[in-house]
Each structure stands twice: as C-alpha cells, then as structure tokens.
VOGU-3710 file (C-alpha; in Angstrom, 3 decimals, decimal comma):
1> mvmfweykrp> 130,739/32,533/158,851  132,173/34,152/155,918  130,151/31,888/153,989  126,937/33,235/155,656  128,199/36,967/155,311  128,906/36,175/151,666  125,406/34,713/151,271  123,749/37,732/152,969  125,902/40,506/151,337  127,431/39,406/148,132
11> ktslnriqhv> 129,320/42,281/146,100  128,007/40,598/142,745  125,477/37,851/141,876  127,113/34,767/140,889  125,173/31,856/139,590  127,631/29,351/141,196  126,335/25,820/140,695  125,974/24,014/143,916  127,846/20,786/143,174  130,789/23,149/142,048
21> yfaniltyil> 130,894/24,852/145,197  131,047/21,524/147,032  133,598/20,240/144,772  136,112/23,075/145,492  135,665/22,322/149,160  136,061/18,431/148,835  139,434/18,922/147,125  140,885/20,564/150,161  139,251/17,984/152,567  140,723/15,123/150,577
31> gsflfyglny> 144,190/16,994/150,758  143,867/17,466/154,622  143,072/13,834/155,064  145,938/12,795/152,796  148,284/14,972/154,536  147,024/13,921/158,147  147,371/10,424/157,120  150,757/10,838/155,670  151,815/12,684/158,923  150,277/9,855/160,994
41> ivsieaifss> 152,687/7,268/159,043  155,830/9,068/158,669  155,422/11,722/161,535  156,246/14,715/159,274  155,952/17,160/162,110  158,480/15,067/164,229  161,003/15,385/161,360  160,885/19,167/161,330  160,563/19,520/165,187  164,188/20,240/165,813
51> qiitltlpng> 165,727/23,416/164,929  169,112/23,414/162,820  169,560/27,438/163,173  169,087/29,081/166,422  169,112/32,974/166,143  169,936/34,799/169,398  169,112/38,221/170,474  169,453/40,171/173,606  167,141/39,130/176,341  164,915/42,046/176,055
61> fknglmlimq> 164,017/41,368/172,425  164,068/37,550/172,715  160,288/37,091/173,191  158,944/40,027/171,278  161,043/41,034/168,384  162,315/37,471/167,445  158,555/36,181/167,419  157,703/39,137/165,157  160,649/38,861/162,845  159,847/34,896/162,524
71> fllidliyyt> 156,287/35,560/161,921  156,998/37,778/158,855  159,513/35,399/157,865  156,827/32,657/157,497  154,956/35,226/155,389  157,993/35,926/153,080  158,228/31,981/152,705  154,578/31,838/151,688  154,957/34,660/149,342  158,035/32,889/147,569
81> khrldhyfkp> 156,287/29,402/147,738  153,257/31,104/145,875  155,408/32,834/143,293  157,327/29,513/142,556  153,784/27,988/142,001  153,388/30,267/139,193  157,038/29,897/137,631  158,002/26,381/138,272  155,852/24,070/135,923  155,482/20,981/138,316
91> lwrlhlvhhs> 154,308/23,237/141,050  152,009/25,282/138,341  150,542/22,033/137,256  149,038/21,556/140,789  148,264/25,175/141,560  146,294/25,903/138,249  143,448/23,912/139,676  142,965/26,685/142,267  143,223/29,420/139,295  140,892/27,336/136,900
101> dlqvdvstsf> 137,909/28,570/138,959  135,690/30,701/136,731  133,991/32,453/139,563  135,746/33,736/142,858  133,907/33,218/146,275  134,718/31,538/149,523  134,708/27,965/148,012  137,621/29,070/145,702  139,862/29,505/148,973  139,367/25,753/149,304
111> rhhpvevish> 139,951/24,716/145,749  143,499/23,268/145,972  144,572/19,765/144,349  145,107/17,385/147,173  148,770/16,826/146,045  149,340/20,504/146,258  148,051/20,710/149,946  150,451/17,951/150,878  153,483/19,581/148,888  152,634/22,911/150,045
121> yiivmfvawl> 152,912/22,217/153,720  155,892/19,915/153,469  158,015/22,698/151,263  156,845/25,323/153,860  157,689/23,431/156,833  161,112/22,269/155,504  162,070/25,857/154,593  160,627/27,204/158,100  162,857/24,520/159,647  165,874/25,514/157,881
131> cgvpnsllvl> 165,341/29,108/159,032  164,985/27,985/162,536  161,295/28,881/162,964  159,629/26,794/165,782  156,720/24,657/164,754  154,555/26,329/167,386  154,744/29,472/165,529  154,384/27,921/162,015  151,219/26,274/163,397  149,853/29,563/164,617
141> yafisslvqp> 150,504/31,397/161,316  148,946/28,544/159,361  145,827/28,862/161,704  145,760/32,597/160,998  146,174/31,951/157,474  143,048/29,523/157,275  140,842/32,236/158,797  141,838/35,025/156,252  142,005/32,866/153,186  138,157/32,642/152,877
151> lhhanlaipe> 138,078/36,478/153,206  140,652/36,905/150,458  138,273/35,244/148,075  135,008/36,106/149,323  132,405/37,899/147,217  131,685/40,594/149,710  129,968/43,952/149,651  132,622/46,113/151,474  132,956/49,835/151,044  135,674/50,603/148,462
161> rlldylsfiv> 137,167/53,240/150,477  137,684/50,957/153,518  139,349/48,453/151,066  141,574/51,015/149,760  142,887/52,006/153,374  143,113/48,289/154,476  144,959/47,262/151,373  148,305/48,974/152,518  148,236/46,820/155,775  146,587/43,415/154,853
171> itpathkvhh> 145,541/41,410/151,651  141,980/42,473/150,876  139,548/40,658/148,423  139,924/43,240/145,731  143,794/42,857/145,863  143,677/39,102/145,835  141,008/38,922/142,998  143,300/40,818/140,574  145,412/37,673/140,927  142,568/35,333/139,563
181> ssdktftnsn> 142,094/37,372/136,463  142,230/35,314/133,374  144,742/37,830/131,980  148,214/36,414/132,699  149,578/39,914/133,414  147,529/40,035/136,375  147,546/36,480/137,310  151,444/36,662/137,868  150,985/39,356/140,425  149,753/39,921/144,142
191> ygnlfpfwdr> 151,121/36,736/145,623  151,171/38,040/149,271  149,430/35,691/151,751  148,607/37,949/154,969  150,576/41,198/154,270  150,838/43,181/151,002  154,338/44,645/151,404  156,259/41,769/149,839  154,417/42,341/146,594  155,438/46,067/146,725
201> ifhtyqtape> 159,039/45,444/147,863  159,361/42,750/144,915  157,250/44,722/142,382  154,802/42,221/141,883  151,825/44,287/143,099  149,233/45,480/140,660  145,715/47,093/140,668  143,238/46,508/138,109  139,803/47,872/136,950  136,893/45,790/137,943
211> ladfgltyfr> 137,408/42,394/136,924  134,737/40,431/135,298  136,767/37,391/133,783  138,285/35,060/136,138  139,909/31,492/135,598  142,302/30,509/133,071  142,308/30,729/129,290  141,991/26,914/129,402  139,940/24,472/131,332  136,938/26,786/130,900
221> dekeenlssl> 134,325/23,985/129,930  131,473/23,567/132,446  132,474/19,801/132,472  135,978/21,011/134,225  134,178/21,979/137,351  133,324/18,588/138,605  135,494/16,823/141,351  136,826/14,066/138,986  137,953/16,895/136,398  139,493/18,930/139,149
231> ltqpfryskk> 141,650/16,177/140,342  142,878/15,371/136,732  143,667/18,693/135,541  147,295/18,612/136,538  147,781/15,605/134,426  145,934/16,836/131,518  147,725/20,097/131,344  149,997/20,973/128,659  151,853/24,210/127,697  148,566/25,903/126,586
//
C-alpha cells in the first residue's frame, strides 16, 4: 500500500532503476528465508521462550503499565542496537548495505544484508530475553515495526506542518532521511525506530535542511546497485 501511495504521490521525482528496486527487496527476502531456515533447524524462538527475569507490579498495573514499559523497552533495545550498528565495525560492515543506497524510497527499508537480518533479530531477541520481555510482545513490536519502516523511507508528499507535529510523537520520513545523508554528521544521528524521544534523551537527534545527497562517500558506482554487489559490500569494505 505504501508503495502505491509513493508511486501516486511522490515528494520528489526519483529515477530509480527497476532492477535496483527489486535488488533492495531481494536482500531482505533472502535474509528472511535464511532466518526462518535457521530457526527451523535450531529453534531460536524456543531458546528465548523462557524468561530469566520476571518483573512484578501491583495487580492493577500488571496488564497495562507493564506492557507499556516492556514495549518501550523493546524500542530502546532497537535504538541501542541501531546505534551500535554505526559504531561497532563488524555490525557496520553489515549495516552499511542499507546506507549505501543513493536514493531513499520504500525499497530502501528492505535493503538489509541477509546476515544483518539474522544477526539483528538474534541480538534483539537475546537482549529482550535477558530483560524478561515475553516473545509475544516482541513479535507484536516487530510486526508494527515492519509496517512503519516502509513509511520511514517512503518518498511521499506529506504536508511539512503535519510532519513537524508528528515528529514529536513518531519517527517521520523527514526525520529518518536525515539519517541517510551522505554527510557522516547526519548519518550518525536519528537512530530511533518507532519513537523519537530516545534520540532527544541521548542527544542524537538532528534536523537538517532539505537533503539531496544520500548514501555513503563510498560504494557510489552504479555497479554497486546490483544484488551480487550488495551481498559482497561488507566483505569489500575497509576503513574508507
């Protein structure tokens, strides 16, 4: 649905080559197949199904406040993991595939190296398990995240005033596109997944004028946009 909206009401005209659009989506499909295949073999979900920490609150709060607290905790875990993706070199090698896209649209939200797809979910599930978050809530959060991620990257014509108001409550396309700037100052900011307040609390929130240059300062050649190149970028990266 977001793809159709983007096609009908784009904010800017993008000359996205069709094979690049599909290559972006295929990286995530490959990662999902690998994750579910691995899960079928070793049952990752079963490993993290029991809680080692059980937090208790008075009965009146148990079903409401606890769920809200745990939901926000998952969002903080996602924020922290995303921030580590940018500062911990082994994680950055994988995550840079997402950032090497020279244009930002719905397909960019799917552009993740298959190994990153697997490692991301295992790390998040492990930390959530350590914190006593039930798998059912983690699945709900992941489902909501999968719905909003395309919106974060979408090239949509949305009134600026509306975006300004929404940016205090949720991550907007304008907020997240700052994160995709080729300028490293902006790339290392706006790590939030659902809610923007973690960036404000930890001083990683930034605004920027209308951005025209996305991607990285490397991997900018047209040949880097095919699927085989995307899959090998982490192994060809050096401190550029």
